[in-house]
N, C-alpha and C positions, 0 to 999 in steps of 0.2 A: 602484303601485310598492311593492316589499317594504319593510317598516319595518326599523329597526335591529335589532330582536330576531330577525326572520326571518334577516337576514344573519348575525347572531351565531350562531344555531342552525346555519345552513349551514356556517359555519366549523368548528363542532364536529363536524359529520358528516365533513368532510374530515380533521379532526385524528384522529378515531378510525380512519378507514379507511386513512390514508396516512402519518401521522407516524412517522418512523423507518425507513420502507421505502425500499428502492432500486427505482427504477422499471425495469420489464422492457420497457416500450414506451410510446410516445406517438403520438398521431395528431391533428394540428391541421388543422382544416377551415376555416381563414380564410386569406385570401391573404397577410397580413403574416407569418404564422408557418408557412406550408405546408411549408417545407423544414426546420423545426426538429425535432430528434430529442433527446428527453430520456432515452433509454435509458441506464441506469447512474447517473443523477442520484439523489441522496438527498433525500427530503422531510424538512425540518427541523421545520416547523410550519405550521399554518394559522391565520390571524388575520383579524379584521375591523376595519375602521376606518370607522365610520359605516355607509354602505351599500356600501363597497368590500371585496372579498375579496382577501386577500394570501396566496398559497401560497408559502412560502419554501423554497428548495431549495439544495443544494450540488452543484456540478458536479464530476465526477471530474477528477483531475489531467490526464488526457490529452484532455479535451474541447476541441474546436477549432471548433465551430459552435454559436452560441448564439441568434442572432436572424437572421431572414431579411433584415432591413433593416440589418444591421451586419456589418462585417468584423473587429470585435474578437474576440479569442479569450477564452475564460474565464480563461486564465492572465493575460492582459494586463489584464483588468478586475476580477479577483478571482473567487473561486469561489462566492460567495453571490449568488443570483439570486432574483427574485420574479416569480411568475406572477400578474399582476393581472387581475381581472375585476370587472365591475359587472353586477348583475342587472337594473337598471332595472325595467320593468313586468312582463316575462315571462321573465326568465332564471331558471335553476335548475341546481344541481348535485345529482347523485344518485350514491350509492355502491352497488355490487353485488358479490356474491360472484363469484369466477371461475366462468364457465360459466352464471351466472344470466341469465335473459332480461332485456333492457333494455326494460321495459314502460312507463316513465313518460311518454315523449313520442315523437312521430314521429321517425324517423331523420334526416330532412332538416333537423331543427333542431339536430342535434349540432354543436358547435363544437370540442370537444376531448375526447379520451379519454386517460386516464392509467392505465396498468396496473402493478400490483405483484403480488408473490406472493400476497398475501392479499385484495386488493380491486381493483375497477375503478371509477374515478371518471369520470363522464360529465357534461360541461357542456353544457346545452341553451340555445340562444338567448342566449348570453352577449354582453355588450357591452364595448367598450373593452378587449378582450383584448390584453395586452402582456406581454412578458418583458423585464425590466429588472434591472440590478444592484440588489441590495437597498439599497445605499448611496444609490440615487437614488429611493427610494420617496416621499420628500417632494415630488418633482416631480409626483406624481400625487395625493397626499392632503394635502400640506402646507397647502393653502388651507382645509381643513375646520376648523370650530369644535370645541370640546370634544366628545368622543364620550360620549354618554349611558351607554354600556355599557363604556367603556374606562377604563384606568388614569389617563388624563389628564382625566377628568371634573372640571369646575370650574364650579359653578353661578354663581359671581360673574362669571366671564369670559363665560359664555353670556349672562347678563343684560346685561352691558356691551355685548356685540356687538349684541344686540337693540336696546338703547337708542340705539345709534349710527345707527339708521334710524327716527327719530321719526315721520316722515310715512307710513311704510309700514304697511299693515294688519297686524295681529298674525297673521292667518291666513296671509298670504304670508311674513312674517318667520320664522315657525316652520318653514316648509318650506325656507328657505334654509339649505343645509348649511354655509355659511360662518359662520353664527351658532352653530348647534349641530348636531352630526352624529347623525342617526338617526331624527328625527321624519319620519313620512310622513303621508299624508292621514288615515288612521284616527286616529292619535294626536293630530293637530292638532285634528280635530273633537271628539274626546272630552275632551281637556284643556280646551279652551275652554268646552265645556258645563259641565264640573265646576267651572270657575272662574267661571261665570256671565258670561262675556265674549263679546260679539258678534265673530264673525270679521272684521267690517269695522272694528273699533275701531282707530284709529291707535295705533301702539306707544306714543307719548307719553301716551296716555290710559289705558293699562292700569295699574291701581293697584299691582300687585305682580308685577313681572317675575320676581323671584327665586322667588316661590311658584309661578309658572307653569312655569318650567323645572324646578323641583324636583319638581313633580307629574309632568311628562313623564318624568323619569328614573325615578321610582318605578313608573310604569305599565309602561314598557318592561322594567325589571328584574324585575317580577313575572311576566312572560311568558317570561323566558329558560328554555330547556330544554324548552319545549312548543310545538307548532305551532298550537294553538288560542289565539288572542289574545282576551283578555277584559279589559275595563275595569270591568265590573260586579261581578266576583267569581264569576259563574256561567259554567260551561263548557258549559251546555246550548245546543243549537242554537236560534238566535233570541233568546237572552238575553244575549249576550256584549257588546253595546254599548248605549250610551244613545241616541246619535243617528246614528252612522255607518251608512249603508245602510238607514235606517229612514224614508225619505221617506213622508209622509202617515200614518205610524203615530202613535199617541198617545205623547206624552212620558211617560216613566216617572215623572216627578215631578209634572207638572201636568195631563197629559192633552191639551195642545195638540198639534195635528198638526205633526210634524217637517217642516221645509222643506229643500229642496235647490236650490242655485243655484250658478252658476259664480262663482268668485273667482279672478281672475288666469287661469291656465291650468288650474286644477283645480276640480272641483266641491267644494262644502262642504255639510255638513249641520248644522242648528242648530235650537234651539227658540226661536221668536220671543218667547215669554213668559219663559222662564228666562234667556235671553241678551238683554238689553235692546236696544232699537232701535238700529240702526247710526247 
């Protein structure tokens, strides 16, 4: 699943490509939005909230069709709308110049195409695609904890939310977006290695939750603006992580073979020597 920094970077790609532009066409390839036409709508901004993408638009005064599942008009509900999408494991947005070949992924994975005079944005294999009034965004993202890369980041609140689940393993609690928004499997594994904490440790036994969430935020923030994710400081292939994706390879600290095992619904990587027995 894409981490919070990947979603943040994707939001910036859409911001550069579409912000301020008036759409010249749209093509939705999902049943719930198949009849939706955003031609003439203006893109105000692209934002991220944890792992959610929020493309905010303004409908023209004469717009009378906004959602395939609603009869409300834009005038009746307000002119500010949000196109929400979630990347999950395999979703992606790509921006192309007009006339440029769409070479990123197979055409059958396309879920939406947004055209403007200067760019074409194509959404591949997107999930939870919905068009809602901007005033209703909280109905989709209001349950999320503090966003590690957002203006609402609050390490004390994130630590408090984690502590509210004392019997849950710290590995699973870090992935729960209701506690803090943006940590994925890569950062979960890397943060716990750097903190010397076993992923199976109950939250109540983690000695410094504030330090743990603070480190997570610093690691994500360090990778904003680039697609290569590194927790080691190196951007060279094969050197970007301490434990993630390195099963059976020697620990960079002690030489012990890195292990891989399922934890909840996700796999986890850890060093059995540097991260004490569960």
